[in-house]
C-alpha positions in Angstrom: -40.7 -66.1 -76.8 -37.5 -65.5 -75.0 -35.3 -62.3 -76.1 -31.8 -63.4 -77.2 -29.5 -62.2 -74.5 -26.9 -59.6 -75.2 -23.5 -60.2 -75.1 -21.7 -61.1 -71.4 -19.8 -58.2 -69.5 -17.4 -59.2 -67.6 -17.2 -57.6 -64.0 -14.5 -57.2 -62.0 -15.0 -58.1 -58.2 -12.8 -57.3 -55.4 -13.0 -60.4 -53.5 -13.6 -63.1 -55.4 -10.9 -64.9 -57.9 -13.0 -65.8 -60.6 -14.5 -63.4 -63.1 -18.1 -62.9 -63.0 -20.7 -62.4 -66.3 -23.7 -60.5 -66.4 -26.2 -61.5 -68.5 -29.5 -59.8 -69.8 -32.3 -63.0 -69.4 -36.1 -61.6 -70.2 -35.9 -58.2 -68.3 -33.6 -59.8 -65.6 -29.6 -58.9 -65.1 -28.3 -62.2 -64.0 -24.8 -62.2 -62.7 -23.3 -65.8 -63.5 -19.8 -67.0 -61.8 -18.1 -67.6 -65.2 -15.8 -70.8 -63.4 -19.3 -72.5 -61.9 -22.0 -71.9 -64.5 -20.6 -71.9 -68.0 -18.8 -75.4 -68.5 -18.3 -74.9 -71.8 -16.1 -72.1 -73.4 -17.4 -69.1 -75.0 -15.6 -67.9 -77.8 -15.6 -64.7 -79.7 -17.0 -66.2 -82.5 -20.9 -65.7 -83.6 -21.2 -69.2 -84.0 -20.1 -70.1 -80.6 -22.0 -67.9 -79.2 -25.2 -68.9 -80.4 -24.8 -71.8 -79.2 -23.8 -71.1 -75.4 -26.8 -69.2 -75.9 -28.6 -71.9 -76.9 -27.1 -73.8 -74.3 -28.1 -71.1 -71.8 -31.8 -70.6 -73.1 -31.7 -74.8 -72.6 -30.7 -74.9 -69.2 -32.8 -71.9 -68.2 -35.9 -73.7 -69.4 -35.0 -77.2 -67.5 -34.3 -75.0 -64.2 -37.8 -73.5 -65.1 -39.3 -76.5 -65.3 -37.8 -77.8 -62.2 -38.8 -75.1 -60.1 -42.5 -75.8 -61.7 -42.0 -79.7 -61.0 -41.3 -78.7 -57.3 -43.7 -76.0 -56.6 -46.7 -78.2 -58.2 -45.4 -81.0 -55.8 -45.4 -79.4 -52.8 -48.5 -77.7 -53.9 -49.8 -81.6 -54.5 -48.1 -82.9 -51.1 -49.7 -79.7 -49.2 -53.4 -79.8 -50.5 -53.2 -84.4 -49.9 -51.9 -83.2 -46.6 -54.8 -80.6 -46.0 -57.3 -83.3 -47.2 -56.1 -86.2 -44.5 -56.0 -83.5 -42.0 -59.4 -82.3 -42.6 -60.7 -85.8 -42.7 -58.9 -86.8 -39.4 -60.6 -83.8 -38.1 -64.1 -84.3 -39.2 -63.6 -88.2 -38.0 -62.9 -86.5 -34.6 -65.8 -84.5 -35.0 -68.0 -86.8 -36.0 -66.6 -89.1 -32.8 -67.5 -86.5 -30.2 -70.6 -85.4 -31.4 -71.2 -89.0 -30.6 -69.9 -89.2 -27.4 -71.7 -86.1 -26.1 -74.7 -87.3 -27.6 -74.3 -90.6 -25.8 -73.2 -88.5 -22.5 -76.2 -85.8 -23.3 -78.8 -89.0 -23.2 -77.3 -90.9 -20.1 -77.3 -87.3 -18.1 -81.4 -87.0 -19.5 -82.0 -90.5 -18.3 -80.2 -90.2 -14.8 -81.9 -86.8 -14.5 -85.7 -88.4 -15.3 -84.6 -91.7 -12.6 -83.7 -88.7 -10.3 -87.0 -87.6 -10.8 -88.8 -90.6 -10.3 -87.2 -91.6 -7.5 -87.5 -88.1 -5.9 -91.3 -88.7 -6.5 -91.4 -92.2 -5.3 -90.1 -90.7 -2.1 -92.2 -87.7 -1.8 -95.2 -90.4 -2.1 -93.5 -92.3 0.5 -93.3 -89.7 2.7 -97.1 -88.8 2.1 -97.9 -92.0 2.7 -95.9 -92.0 6.2 -97.4 -88.8 7.4 -100.9 -90.1 6.5 -100.0 -92.6 8.3 -99.1 -91.3 11.5 -102.2 -88.7 11.4 -104.1 -91.7 11.5 -102.3 -93.3 14.1 -102.8 -89.6 16.0 -106.2 -89.8 15.2 -106.7 -93.3 16.7 -104.7 -92.2 20.0 -106.9 -89.0 20.3 -109.6 -91.2 20.1 -108.5 -93.6 22.8 -107.6 -90.8 24.9 -111.5 -89.6 24.1 -112.7 -93.0 25.1 -110.7 -93.2 28.3 -111.6 -89.6 29.3 -115.0 -90.3 28.7 -115.0 -93.6 30.9 -113.6 -91.5 33.5 -116.2 -89.0 33.1 -118.7 -91.8 33.6 -117.3 -93.3 36.4 -117.1 -89.9 38.2 -120.4 -89.5 37.7 -121.2 -93.0 38.6 -119.2 -92.7 41.9 -121.1 -89.2 42.4 -124.4 -90.8 42.2 -124.0 -93.9 44.4 -122.0 -91.8 46.6 -118.8 -93.9 46.7 -115.3 -93.2 46.5 -113.2 -94.8 43.6 -110.9 -97.6 44.5 -107.4 -97.3 45.6 -104.5 -98.9 44.1 -104.2 -100.9 40.7 -107.1 -98.9 39.0 -105.3 -99.7 35.7 -106.0 -103.5 35.8 -109.7 -102.6 35.9 -112.7 -102.0 38.4 
């Protein structure tokens, strides 16, 4: 419980016009401005002093209750604000994760398509190379046939002891 306060002691102050009173309350020495804090007149009688102390204790209790209420309201508001901020952060993180997942999937699809297209192009290059080799082989075979024809014709001309015809040899013999 609260101890009874000691008798007020007046403390003179150099700059202040109003006298101040020091009151001891629960291990604290509080300086109270007599004009502002005490709207009631404190008399020398013990009954008036007990009434004044009771009113002072009541005001003190009310101020403690108000301070507690303000503290609890502040905690509640801060907790509510922190909870809402946490909800917003969680929402943001989930949306970011979903979008990053979508982006990663899209990139993987693009990489897959790129690899497939690259493989298709490599196959086309291989096909073109194969066709070119076949055409080279055909050209080489035709050249070989022409060389063989020329050698046969040369052998024929030597065997018959005739000279090859001059001019327009490309139109056939």
